[in-house]
N, C-alpha and C positions, 0 to 999 in steps of 0.2 A: 743410451748407447747399446748397440747390439751385444747381446750376452752369450750367444751361441757361436761356437767355433765350428766351421765346416772345413774338412780337409779332403783332398783328393790326391791319390798317389798310385803309382804302379811300378812294377819292376819285372823285367823278363829275367828269370833266373830258374834253373832247374830245381824243382821241388819234389820231394818224396813224402811219404806218410801223410797224404792229403786228408784222410779221415781223422787222423790224430790231430793234425793242425786245425782242422775245422772245429773240432770239439773244444780245443783249448781257446781258440779265438772267440768262439761264441760265448763261452763261460766268462772270459775276461771282459769282453765288450759289454755284456749284460751287467756284470758286477760294477762297471764304471758308468752305467746308465747311458751308454752311447747308442745311437740309432744310425741305421744306414745299411750298406751292403758291402760285403767283401767277397770277391771271386777268387778262387784258388784253382790252379791247373798245373799240370806238369811243367808248363812253360813260365809260370810266375804267379804274381798277385796283382789284383786291381781292387782298389778300395775307395769308398765314398762314405765318410762318417761325419756325424755331428754330435756335439755335446758341450758340456761345460769345459772351460779351458783346462782345469786341473785334470779332468778325466782324459782329455785328448793328450795332454802332455804325458800322463802316466802310461797311456796306451803306446804312444810312439817310443817312449823310453824303453819299455819292455820289448816291443817289436824289434827295435834296433839292436838288442842284445843278441839276437839271432844273427850269425854271420851272413846269412843269405840276404838280410835286410839292413845291414849296418849302414849302408850309404843310401838308403831310401830317400828320395827327394819328394817333398810334400808342398802342395799348393794350398794356401789358406784363404778363406773368405769368412764373412760374419753375417749373422742374421738375428732377428728378434726371437725366433723360435726355430726348433729343429725342422728341417724340410723333409724328414723321413718319419714314418709312423711306427716302424718296427726295426729290429735288428736281424739281418739275415747273413749267413755265411754259406756260400754255395760252392760246390765242386763242379767245374766245367771242363770240357775238352780243351778249350782255349780261353784265355782271359779276354781276348777280342777275336771274334770268329772271322776267319778269312778262308778257311778250308784249303789252305796251302801249307801243308806240314813242312815243306822244305824251307819256308820262310821262318827263320829262327833268329830273332834279334839278339838273343844272348850270344850267338856265335859271331856276331859282328854287325853293328848298326851302321846305317848310312851316316855321313857327316851331318852334324847338327849346326844350326846357326842361331845365335841368341837374339832375343827380342829387340835390343837396341840396334843391332846391325840390320835386322829386317826393316825397322822403322826408317833407318837411313837410306836403305836401298829403295824403299817405297817412295821416299821423298824425292829421290833423284831419278827413279825409274830404271836404274841400272845397278849392277853389282859393282864391287870395287875395281873390277877390270873392264868396266864399260859394257858388259853384256846385258841385254834386256832381261828383266826379272818378271816372272809370272808366279802368282800365288795359286796353288792347286788345292781346292777344298776337297778333302777326302771323306767328308761327313755325308750323311743321308740327306736327301732333298728337303725333308721337313725341318731339319736342323738349320740348313743353309737359309731357308726362308725367314728365319728369325733374325739373321744378320750374318754378314761375311765381309771379307776385305773388298774394298772397291776394285772392280774389274777382275775378281778372282775367277778362275776356271771352275765351273760347276757342271759335272756330267749327269746330274739328276739321278743318282743311284738311289735305290730304295733300301739297300742293305749293303754292308761292307763286303760281303761275299761277291758282289757284282763288280767291285773295283778292278780286279785283274782284267776282266773282259773289256771294261771301259778304257783301260790303258791301251790294250791291244787295238782298239778301234780308233783311238784319238792320238796315238803317239806322235803323229806327224806335226801336230800343233805345238808340241813341246820341244822339238828339235832345234838346236841352235840357241836355246834360251837357258837361263839359270832358273831352275824350278824349285820353289819352296813349297813342300807339302805341309799342310797344317790340319789340325783337328782341335777338339775341345781342350784336352789336357796332354796330348802328346802320344797316347798309346797307339792310336790308329796310324798316325804318321810314321811310327817306327816300322811297322810292317809295309806300309804303302811306299815309303822311300826305298826300302830294300827291293821291293818288286819293280819299281821304276828303274833302278840301276840294273837289275838283272834283265830288264826288257831292252836295255841298250841306251837309255837316256843318260847322257854323260854327266851333266851338271845338276845333280839333285841334292837338296838339303832338306832336313826336317826342322820345323820350327820347334826348338827346344821348349818343352813345357806347354806347348799349344797356345791356344787363344787366351786361356786364363792367365798363364805366365806373361803373355804379351800385355794384357791389361794391367797386371800387377806391376810390371817394370816400366811401362811406357805410357800408360793411360789410354792406349788404343788408337793412335793416329793411323788413318787409312782404313779403319774398320767402320762399317756402316751398320747400324742396328745393334742388336744385342746377341749374346752368346747363349744358345739353348743349352740347358742342363737337365739331366734326367732326374729331377726331384721336384718337390712342390714349389720351389722358387720359380720354376718355368724357364727363366733366363736371367742373365746377369749383364748389366751395362758395363762400359769400360771402367767405371769406378768400383766394380764388383758388387754393386747394389742390386738386390733382386727386383724383378719386375712385378712380383706379387707379394703383398703383405701376408705374413704367416701368423 
């Protein structure tokens, strides 16, 4: 049985005292023998951690005592060994770089749609009101190449900062449709969906929890291939099993 717990989580929330937070998180995660990466920015937190169940539980319990993270939602998966070699806590300008400071998910996110609803829409090809549904992959091209939803729109971007320009160039193909933006764990789609709505695309949703939550809750119907992840597991299949033995 896989003995290592892997967690992924993010939250857009205004944070101050970043250096102080960084030092405390680094000390705590190292004491609990966790490995992975935590990103901190004025706009929030993004984390990927692995360790023993007791260490992960202790970390999350402590983190959620901070009011800023009390409702932090976490995605879980499991592996035989930790897919990270060290523990890093970094301070960044953005927890997911878009270079559009006016896009602030904390101030109001685009509507979300849960995994089971998306699975139903994909099965019928339309939303609950009969409009055609398109899945918009907001990830980088090399991630998409590992796997994506069948028929998903892929603009072959090399980095997320190119996404706004891609929207401006291709917006006509989205008009009149229900658009579901998606990414690995949800963080990119938060900003992507807001930008789409501000660009005038009327019916835009973000897939809550991203591909990983979709796998967890539905088993992945309509998804072809595997989901690329930024660690030594390389990718996860719809059963959340890694493609590479650790």
